[in-house]
Every structure is written in C-alpha cells, then in structure tokens.
MARBA-3410 file (N, C-alpha, C, O; in Angstrom, 1 decimal):
163
-124.2,-50.9,137.8,-125.1,-49.8,138.3,-124.3,-49.0,139.2,-123.8,-49.5,140.2 ~ -124.3,-47.7,139.0,-123.6,-46.7,139.9,-124.4,-46.6,141.3,-125.6,-46.8,141.4 ~ -123.5,-46.4,142.4,-124.0,-46.4,143.7,-124.7,-45.1,143.8,-124.2,-44.1,143.2 ~ -125.9,-45.0,144.4,-126.5,-43.8,144.7,-126.4,-43.5,146.2,-127.1,-44.2,147.0 ~ -125.6,-42.5,146.6,-125.3,-42.3,148.1,-126.2,-41.1,148.4,-126.3,-40.0,147.7
-126.9,-41.4,149.7,-127.8,-40.3,150.2,-127.4,-40.0,151.6,-127.4,-40.9,152.5 ~ -127.0,-38.8,151.9,-126.6,-38.5,153.1,-127.9,-37.9,153.9,-128.5,-36.9,153.5 ~ -128.3,-38.5,154.9,-129.6,-38.0,155.6,-129.4,-37.8,157.0,-128.5,-38.4,157.7 ~ -130.2,-36.9,157.6,-130.2,-36.8,159.0,-131.6,-37.1,159.5,-132.5,-36.5,159.1 ~ -131.8,-38.0,160.3,-133.2,-38.5,160.8,-133.5,-37.8,162.1,-132.9,-38.1,163.1
-134.4,-36.8,162.0,-135.0,-36.1,163.2,-136.0,-37.0,163.9,-136.9,-37.5,163.3 ~ -135.8,-37.2,165.2,-136.6,-38.1,165.9,-136.5,-37.8,167.4,-135.7,-37.1,167.9 ~ -137.4,-38.4,168.1,-137.3,-38.3,169.7,-136.4,-39.6,170.1,-136.5,-40.6,169.3 ~ -135.7,-39.5,171.1,-134.7,-40.6,171.5,-135.4,-41.9,171.9,-134.8,-43.0,172.0 ~ -136.7,-41.8,172.2,-137.5,-42.9,172.5,-137.5,-43.9,171.3,-137.6,-45.1,171.4
-137.3,-43.3,170.1,-137.6,-44.1,168.9,-136.3,-44.4,168.3,-136.3,-44.7,167.2 ~ -135.1,-44.5,169.0,-133.8,-44.8,168.5,-134.0,-46.1,167.9,-133.5,-46.3,166.8 ~ -134.6,-47.1,168.5,-134.7,-48.4,168.1,-135.2,-48.6,166.6,-134.9,-49.6,166.0 ~ -136.0,-47.7,166.2,-136.7,-47.8,164.9,-135.8,-47.2,163.8,-136.2,-47.3,162.6 ~ -134.8,-46.6,164.1,-133.9,-46.0,163.0,-133.3,-46.9,162.2,-133.2,-46.6,161.0
-132.8,-48.1,162.6,-132.3,-49.1,161.7,-133.3,-49.4,160.5,-133.0,-49.4,159.3 ~ -134.5,-49.7,161.0,-135.6,-50.1,160.1,-135.9,-49.0,159.0,-136.1,-49.2,157.8 ~ -135.8,-47.8,159.6,-136.1,-46.6,158.6,-134.9,-46.6,157.6,-135.2,-46.4,156.4 ~ -133.7,-46.7,158.1,-132.6,-46.6,157.1,-132.6,-47.7,156.2,-132.1,-47.5,155.1 ~ -133.1,-48.9,156.5,-133.2,-50.1,155.6,-134.2,-49.6,154.4,-133.9,-49.7,153.2
-135.3,-49.2,155.0,-136.3,-48.7,154.0,-135.8,-47.6,152.9,-136.1,-47.7,151.7 ~ -135.2,-46.6,153.5,-134.6,-45.5,152.6,-133.4,-46.1,151.7,-133.1,-45.6,150.6 ~ -132.9,-47.1,152.2,-131.7,-47.8,151.4,-132.1,-48.7,150.2,-131.3,-49.3,149.6 ~ -133.3,-48.9,150.1,-133.7,-49.8,149.1,-133.8,-49.2,147.8,-133.9,-47.9,147.8 ~ -133.9,-49.8,146.8,-133.9,-49.2,145.4,-132.6,-48.7,144.8,-132.5,-47.9,143.9
-131.6,-49.2,145.4,-130.2,-48.7,144.9,-129.5,-47.6,145.7,-128.4,-47.2,145.3 ~ -130.2,-47.2,146.8,-129.6,-46.1,147.6,-128.6,-46.7,148.7,-128.8,-47.8,149.2 ~ -127.6,-46.0,148.9,-126.7,-46.3,150.0,-127.0,-45.0,151.0,-126.8,-43.9,150.6 ~ -127.4,-45.4,152.3,-127.8,-44.2,153.1,-126.8,-44.2,154.2,-126.3,-45.2,154.8 ~ -126.3,-42.9,154.3,-125.4,-42.5,155.4,-126.1,-41.6,156.3,-126.6,-40.6,155.8
-126.2,-41.9,157.7,-127.0,-41.2,158.6,-126.3,-40.4,159.5,-125.4,-41.0,160.1 ~ -126.5,-39.2,159.8,-125.7,-38.3,160.8,-126.5,-38.1,162.0,-126.2,-37.1,162.8 ~ -127.4,-38.8,162.3,-128.3,-38.6,163.5,-127.6,-38.7,164.8,-126.5,-39.4,164.8 ~ -128.1,-38.2,165.8,-127.6,-38.4,167.1,-128.5,-39.4,167.7,-129.8,-39.3,167.6 ~ -127.8,-40.5,168.3,-128.7,-41.6,168.9,-128.1,-42.1,170.2,-127.0,-41.5,170.5
-128.6,-43.0,170.9,-128.1,-43.6,172.1,-126.7,-44.3,171.8,-125.9,-44.5,172.7 ~ -126.5,-44.7,170.6,-125.4,-45.4,170.2,-124.3,-44.3,169.8,-123.1,-44.5,169.9 ~ -124.7,-43.1,169.5,-123.7,-42.1,169.1,-124.1,-40.8,170.0,-124.4,-39.8,169.5 ~ -124.1,-40.9,171.4,-124.7,-39.9,172.3,-123.7,-38.7,172.4,-122.5,-38.8,172.0 ~ -124.3,-37.7,172.9,-123.4,-36.5,173.2,-123.9,-36.1,174.6,-125.1,-36.1,174.9
-122.9,-35.7,175.4,-123.1,-35.3,176.9,-123.4,-33.9,177.1,-123.4,-33.5,178.3 ~ -123.7,-33.1,176.1,-123.7,-31.7,176.2,-125.1,-31.3,176.9,-126.1,-32.0,176.8 ~ -125.1,-30.3,177.6,-126.3,-29.8,178.3,-126.8,-28.4,177.9,-127.9,-28.0,178.2 ~ -125.9,-27.6,177.4,-126.2,-26.3,176.8,-127.1,-26.4,175.5,-126.5,-26.9,174.5 ~ -128.3,-25.9,175.5,-129.1,-26.0,174.3,-128.5,-25.4,173.1,-128.5,-26.0,172.0
-128.0,-24.3,173.2,-127.4,-23.6,172.0,-126.2,-24.3,171.5,-126.0,-24.4,170.3 ~ -125.4,-24.8,172.4,-124.3,-25.7,172.0,-124.7,-26.9,171.2,-124.0,-27.2,170.2 ~ -125.7,-27.6,171.7,-126.2,-28.7,171.1,-126.7,-28.5,169.7,-126.4,-29.2,168.7 ~ -127.5,-27.4,169.6,-128.0,-27.0,168.3,-127.0,-26.7,167.3,-126.9,-27.3,166.3 ~ -126.2,-25.7,167.7,-125.2,-25.1,166.6,-123.9,-25.8,166.5,-123.1,-25.6,165.5
-123.5,-26.6,167.4,-122.2,-27.3,167.4,-122.3,-28.7,167.2,-121.3,-29.4,166.7 ~ -123.4,-29.4,167.6,-123.6,-30.8,167.3,-124.6,-31.1,166.1,-124.2,-31.8,165.1 ~ -125.9,-30.5,166.3,-126.8,-30.8,165.3,-126.7,-30.0,163.9,-126.9,-30.6,162.8 ~ -126.4,-28.8,164.1,-126.4,-28.0,162.8,-125.3,-28.6,161.7,-125.7,-28.9,160.6 ~ -124.0,-28.9,162.1,-123.1,-29.5,161.2,-123.6,-30.8,160.5,-123.4,-31.0,159.4
-124.4,-31.6,161.3,-124.8,-32.8,160.6,-125.9,-32.5,159.8,-126.1,-33.3,158.8 ~ -126.8,-31.6,160.0,-127.9,-31.2,159.1,-127.3,-30.6,157.9,-127.7,-30.9,156.8 ~ -126.3,-29.6,158.0,-125.7,-29.1,156.8,-125.2,-30.2,155.9,-125.4,-30.1,154.7 ~ -124.5,-31.2,156.5,-123.9,-32.4,155.8,-124.9,-33.1,154.9,-124.7,-33.4,153.8 ~ -126.1,-33.2,155.5,-127.2,-34.1,154.9,-127.8,-33.4,153.7,-127.9,-32.2,153.7
-128.1,-34.0,152.8,-128.9,-33.6,151.6,-130.4,-33.5,152.1,-131.1,-32.5,151.7 ~ -130.9,-34.4,152.9,-132.3,-34.6,153.3,-132.4,-34.8,154.8,-131.7,-35.6,155.4 ~ -133.3,-33.9,155.3,-133.9,-34.2,156.7,-135.0,-35.2,156.6,-136.0,-34.8,156.0 ~ -135.0,-36.3,157.2,-136.0,-37.2,157.4,-136.6,-37.1,158.8,-135.8,-37.3,159.7 ~ -137.9,-36.9,159.0,-138.5,-36.8,160.2,-139.3,-38.0,160.5,-140.2,-38.3,159.8
-139.0,-38.7,161.5,-139.7,-40.0,161.9,-140.9,-39.4,162.8,-140.7,-39.0,164.0 ~ -142.2,-39.4,162.2,-143.3,-39.0,162.9,-143.9,-40.1,163.8,-144.4,-41.1,163.4 ~ -143.8,-39.9,165.1,-144.3,-40.9,166.1,-145.1,-40.2,167.0,-145.3,-39.0,167.0 ~ -145.7,-41.2,167.9,-146.6,-40.7,169.0,-145.9,-39.7,170.0,-144.8,-40.0,170.5 ~ -146.6,-38.7,170.2,-146.1,-37.6,171.2,-144.9,-36.8,170.8,-144.3,-36.1,171.7
-144.4,-36.9,169.6,-143.3,-36.0,169.2,-143.5,-34.6,168.6,-142.6,-33.9,168.2 ~ -144.9,-34.3,168.5,-145.4,-33.0,168.0,-144.7,-31.8,168.6,-144.4,-30.8,168.0 ~ -144.5,-31.9,169.8,-144.0,-30.7,170.6,-142.6,-30.7,171.1,-142.2,-30.0,171.9 ~ -141.8,-31.7,170.4,-140.3,-31.8,170.7,-139.8,-30.5,170.2,-140.0,-30.1,169.0 ~ -139.0,-29.8,171.1,-138.4,-28.5,170.6,-137.3,-28.8,169.8,-137.1,-28.0,168.8
-136.6,-29.9,170.0,-135.4,-30.2,169.2,-135.9,-30.5,167.7,-135.4,-30.0,166.7 ~ -136.9,-31.3,167.7,-137.3,-31.8,166.3,-137.8,-30.5,165.5,-137.5,-30.4,164.3 ~ -138.6,-29.8,166.2,-139.1,-28.6,165.3,-137.9,-27.5,165.0,-137.9,-26.8,164.0 ~ -136.9,-27.5,165.9,-135.8,-26.6,165.5,-135.1,-27.3,164.4,-134.6,-26.6,163.4 ~ -134.8,-28.6,164.4,-134.1,-29.3,163.2,-134.8,-29.2,162.1,-134.2,-29.1,161.1
-136.2,-29.1,161.9,-137.0,-28.9,160.8,-136.7,-27.5,160.4,-136.2,-27.3,159.3 ~ -136.9,-26.5,161.2,-136.8,-25.1,160.8,-135.4,-24.8,160.4,-135.2,-24.0,159.5 ~ -134.4,-25.3,161.0,-133.0,-25.2,160.6,-132.8,-25.7,159.1,-132.4,-25.0,158.3 ~ -133.2,-26.9,158.9,-133.1,-27.6,157.6,-133.7,-26.7,156.6,-133.1,-26.4,155.6 ~ -134.9,-26.3,156.8,-135.7,-25.4,155.9,-134.9,-24.1,155.6,-134.8,-23.8,154.4
-134.2,-23.4,156.6,-133.6,-22.3,156.3,-132.4,-22.5,155.4,-131.9,-21.5,154.7 ~ -131.8,-23.8,155.3,-130.8,-24.2,154.5,-131.3,-24.6,153.2,-130.5,-24.8,152.3 ~ -132.6,-24.7,153.0,-133.0,-25.2,151.7,-132.9,-26.6,151.6,-133.0,-27.1,150.5 ~ -132.8,-27.4,152.6,-132.7,-28.9,152.5,-134.1,-29.6,152.2,-135.2,-29.0,152.5 ~ -133.9,-30.7,151.5,-135.3,-31.4,151.3,-135.7,-32.0,152.7,-134.8,-32.5,153.5
-137.0,-32.0,152.9,-137.6,-32.4,154.2,-138.6,-33.4,153.9,-139.5,-33.2,153.1 ~ -138.4,-34.7,154.6,-139.4,-35.7,154.4,-139.9,-36.3,155.7,-139.1,-36.6,156.6 ~ -141.1,-36.4,155.7,-141.7,-36.9,157.0,-142.2,-38.4,156.6,-142.7,-38.6,155.6 ~ -141.9,-39.3,157.7,-142.1,-40.7,157.6,-143.0,-41.0,158.8,-142.6,-40.7,159.9 ~ -144.3,-41.5,158.6,-145.2,-42.0,159.7,-144.7,-43.3,160.2,-144.5,-44.3,159.5
-144.6,-43.3,161.6,-144.4,-44.5,162.2,-145.6,-45.2,162.6,-146.6,-44.6,162.8 ~ -145.7,-46.6,162.6,-146.8,-47.2,162.8,-147.5,-46.7,164.3,-146.8,-46.6,165.3 ~ -148.7,-46.5,164.1,-149.4,-46.0,165.3,-149.5,-44.6,165.4,-150.4,-44.1,166.1 ~ -148.7,-43.8,164.7,-148.8,-42.4,164.8,-150.0,-41.8,164.2,-150.6,-42.3,163.3 ~ -150.5,-40.8,164.7,-151.7,-40.0,164.2,-151.4,-38.7,163.6,-150.3,-38.1,163.8
-152.3,-38.2,162.9,-152.2,-36.8,162.3,-151.9,-35.8,163.3,-151.1,-34.9,163.1 ~ -152.5,-36.0,164.5,-152.2,-35.0,165.5,-150.8,-35.1,166.1,-150.5,-34.2,167.0 ~ -150.0,-36.1,165.7,-148.6,-36.2,166.1,-147.6,-35.3,165.2,-146.5,-35.1,165.6 ~ -148.1,-34.9,164.0,-147.3,-34.1,163.1,-146.7,-32.9,163.6,-147.5,-32.0,164.0 ~ -145.4,-32.8,163.7,-144.8,-31.5,164.2,-145.2,-30.3,163.4,-145.2,-30.4,162.2
-145.5,-29.1,164.0,-146.0,-28.1,163.4,-145.0,-27.5,162.2,-145.5,-27.0,161.2 ~ -143.6,-27.5,162.5,-142.7,-27.1,161.4,-142.7,-28.1,160.3,-142.5,-27.6,159.1 ~ -143.0,-29.4,160.5,-143.1,-30.3,159.5,-144.3,-29.9,158.6,-144.2,-29.9,157.4 ~ -145.4,-29.6,159.2,-146.6,-29.4,158.5,-146.4,-28.0,157.6,-147.1,-27.8,156.6 ~ -145.4,-27.2,158.1,-145.4,-26.0,157.2,-144.2,-26.2,156.1,-144.3,-25.7,155.0
-143.2,-26.9,156.4,-142.0,-27.1,155.4,-141.8,-28.4,154.8,-140.9,-28.4,153.9 ~ -142.5,-29.5,155.0,-142.1,-30.8,154.4,-142.4,-30.7,152.9,-143.3,-30.0,152.5 ~ -141.4,-31.4,152.2,-141.7,-31.6,150.8,-142.5,-32.7,150.4,-143.2,-32.7,149.4 ~ -142.4,-33.8,151.4,-143.3,-35.0,151.2,-143.4,-35.6,152.6,-142.5,-35.6,153.4 ~ -144.6,-36.2,152.8,-144.9,-37.0,154.1,-145.4,-38.3,153.5,-146.4,-38.4,152.8
-144.8,-39.4,153.9,-145.3,-40.8,153.4,-145.3,-41.7,154.4,-144.8,-41.5,155.5 ~ -145.9,-42.9,154.1,-146.0,-43.9,155.2,-144.7,-44.8,155.2,-143.7,-44.6,154.6 ~ -144.8,-45.9,156.1,-143.6,-46.7,156.3,-143.6,-47.9,155.3,-143.8,-49.1,155.6 ~ -143.3,-47.4,154.1,-143.2,-48.3,152.9,-141.9,-48.0,152.2,-141.6,-46.9,151.8 ~ -141.1,-49.1,151.8,-139.7,-48.8,151.2,-139.8,-48.0,150.1,-139.0,-47.0,150.0
-140.7,-48.3,149.0,-140.6,-47.4,147.8,-141.0,-46.1,148.0,-140.4,-45.2,147.4 ~ -141.9,-45.8,148.9,-142.4,-44.5,149.3,-141.3,-43.7,150.0,-141.1,-42.5,149.6 ~ -140.6,-44.3,151.0,-139.6,-43.6,151.7,-138.5,-43.3,150.7,-138.0,-42.2,150.7 ~ -138.0,-44.2,150.0,-136.9,-44.0,149.1,-137.2,-43.0,148.0,-136.4,-42.1,147.7 ~ -138.2,-43.1,147.4,-138.7,-42.2,146.4,-138.9,-40.7,146.9,-138.6,-39.7,146.2
-139.4,-40.5,148.2,-139.5,-39.3,148.9,-138.2,-38.6,149.1,-138.0,-37.5,148.7 ~ -137.2,-39.4,149.6,-135.9,-39.0,149.9,-135.2,-38.5,148.6,-134.6,-37.4,148.6 ~ -135.2,-39.3,147.5,-134.6,-38.9,146.3,-135.3,-37.8,145.5,-134.8,-37.5,144.5 ~ -136.5,-37.3,145.9,-137.2,-36.3,145.3,-138.2,-36.8,144.2,-138.8,-36.0,143.5 ~ -138.3,-38.0,144.0,-139.0,-38.5,142.9,-140.6,-38.4,143.2,-141.5,-38.5,142.3
-140.8,-38.3,144.4,-142.3,-38.0,144.6,-142.4,-36.9,145.8,-141.5,-36.7,146.7 ~ -143.5,-36.2,145.8,-143.6,-35.1,146.7,-145.0,-35.2,147.3,-145.7,-34.2,147.5 ~ -145.5,-36.4,147.5,-146.7,-36.7,148.1,-146.9,-36.3,149.5,-145.9,-36.2,150.2 ~ -148.1,-36.1,149.9,-148.4,-35.9,151.3,-149.5,-36.8,151.7,-150.6,-36.8,151.1 ~ -149.1,-37.7,152.7,-150.1,-38.8,153.0,-150.5,-38.4,154.4,-149.8,-37.7,155.1
-151.6,-38.9,154.9,-152.1,-38.8,156.2,-151.6,-40.0,156.9,-151.1,-40.9,156.2 ~ -151.6,-40.0,158.1,-151.2,-41.2,158.9,-151.9,-42.5,158.6,-151.4,-43.5,158.9 ~ -153.1,-42.4,158.0,-153.8,-43.6,157.6,-153.5,-43.9,156.1,-154.0,-44.9,155.6 ~ -152.6,-43.1,155.5,-152.0,-43.6,154.1,-152.9,-43.0,153.0,-152.7,-43.2,151.8 ~ -153.8,-42.2,153.4,-154.7,-41.5,152.4,-153.9,-40.3,151.8,-153.0,-39.8,152.5
-154.3,-39.8,150.6,-153.7,-38.6,150.1,-154.3,-37.4,150.9,-155.5,-37.4,151.1 ~ -153.4,-36.5,151.3,-153.9,-35.3,152.1,-154.4,-34.4,151.1,-153.9,-34.4,149.9 ~ -155.5,-33.7,151.4,-156.1,-32.7,150.4,-155.2,-31.6,150.2,-154.4,-31.3,151.1 ~ -155.1,-31.0,149.0,-154.4,-30.0,148.6,-154.6,-28.7,149.5,-155.7,-28.4,150.0 ~ -153.5,-28.1,149.7,-153.7,-26.9,150.7,-152.9,-25.7,149.9,-151.8,-25.9,149.5
-153.4,-24.7,149.8,-152.8,-23.4,149.2,-151.9,-22.6,150.2,-152.3,-21.7,150.9 ~ -150.6,-23.2,150.1,-149.6,-22.6,151.0,-148.6,-22.0,150.1,-148.1,-22.7,149.2 ~ -148.3,-20.6,150.3,-147.3,-20.0,149.4,-145.9,-20.4,149.8,-145.5,-20.3,151.0 ~ -145.1,-20.8,148.8,-143.8,-21.3,149.0,-143.0,-20.2,148.4,-143.3,-19.7,147.3 ~ -141.8,-19.9,149.1,-140.8,-19.0,148.6,-139.6,-19.8,148.0,-139.1,-20.8,148.5
-139.2,-19.3,146.8,-138.1,-19.8,146.2,-136.9,-19.1,146.7,-136.7,-17.9,146.3 ~ -136.0,-19.6,147.4,-134.9,-18.9,148.1,-133.9,-18.3,147.0,-133.2,-17.4,147.3 ~ -133.8,-18.8,145.8,-133.0,-18.3,144.7,-133.6,-17.2,144.2,-132.9,-16.2,144.0 ~ -134.9,-17.1,143.9,-135.4,-15.8,143.2,-136.1,-14.9,144.2,-136.3,-13.8,143.9 ~ -136.4,-15.3,145.4,-137.2,-14.5,146.3,-138.7,-14.5,146.1,-139.4,-13.8,146.8
-139.0,-15.2,145.0,-140.5,-15.2,144.5,-141.4,-16.1,145.2,-140.9,-17.1,145.7 ~ -142.5,-15.8,145.4,-143.6,-16.8,145.9,-144.0,-17.7,144.8,-144.2,-17.2,143.7 ~ -144.1,-19.0,145.0,-144.4,-19.9,143.8,-145.6,-20.5,144.1,-146.1,-21.3,143.3
END
C-alpha cells in the first residue's frame, strides 16, 4: 500500500504542547504519515517582533502544509496568533480542520475557525484522519453532536463566485 503523507500545521496555544503528539497519532491512523510544521516548546523560536514571527516563522510553515489543524482547547478563543494562523491559511486556500480537545466548550471556538473551517470534529482517530484528508466535512459541537446547518456564503477563489 502506498504511503499517504500529510503535511499539517497544528495551530494551538503553547499550554497545549503536550497534547500535540496525541493529536498527530490520531491524524496518522488510517495509513497517513503526518509531518507537522508547528512551533512548540521542543522547537521554540526566540523572536519577539510580532510581524517577524508571523511572516518569517509561521507563514512559511503554513504555506508548506496542506492542512491547518486547530486544536480547540479551553481559553484559546481569543488567541491572537491562532486567529491569525486561521485567517492566513484561509487566504491561501488551505484546508482548515478544527479538533475538539477533551473538556473544550463551544464557547472556546476561535472566531476565525467558526468562519473558515472545512470541518470540526471530536478527538477520535477516524474522524480526525478523515477530516484532514477531506473525506468528511462535518461540523460537530464540543459535545459531539452534529452542528445545525448555517447558511454562510463561501467564495470559490478560483472563480470568484459565491457557492
């Protein structure tokens, strides 16, 4: 069987660094090999200039990734960096997937993820792997229920049309 390599960037708050290996394990099931370009305490940067961090450190890693995976956890809704990463990935036409951390609530969902995510799923291997690969585009609440349909106009970057 051919190896299916997925380049991802996991957007998260640094307090959640310890959860990333578990998330990568979930994403890597089902025949996927996951390569992550995230910034963590294991791969730190010492930059302090916000624009330098965004455009010289984060942006190249997000461009490299095919999918931006957002670890939705307690208190991360207002993270300036997480929302910027989501907005930047959206501007590049990247697939954006949210994954609920255990204990996170709907109120923890970052505003830009609410606007741009292709899928939001719970912490289950098949769901995470399928959402990253694009096999599902489900929106689940933090309790695992299907989120009600919302009429949000989506723009196709190729045609410029609303879909």
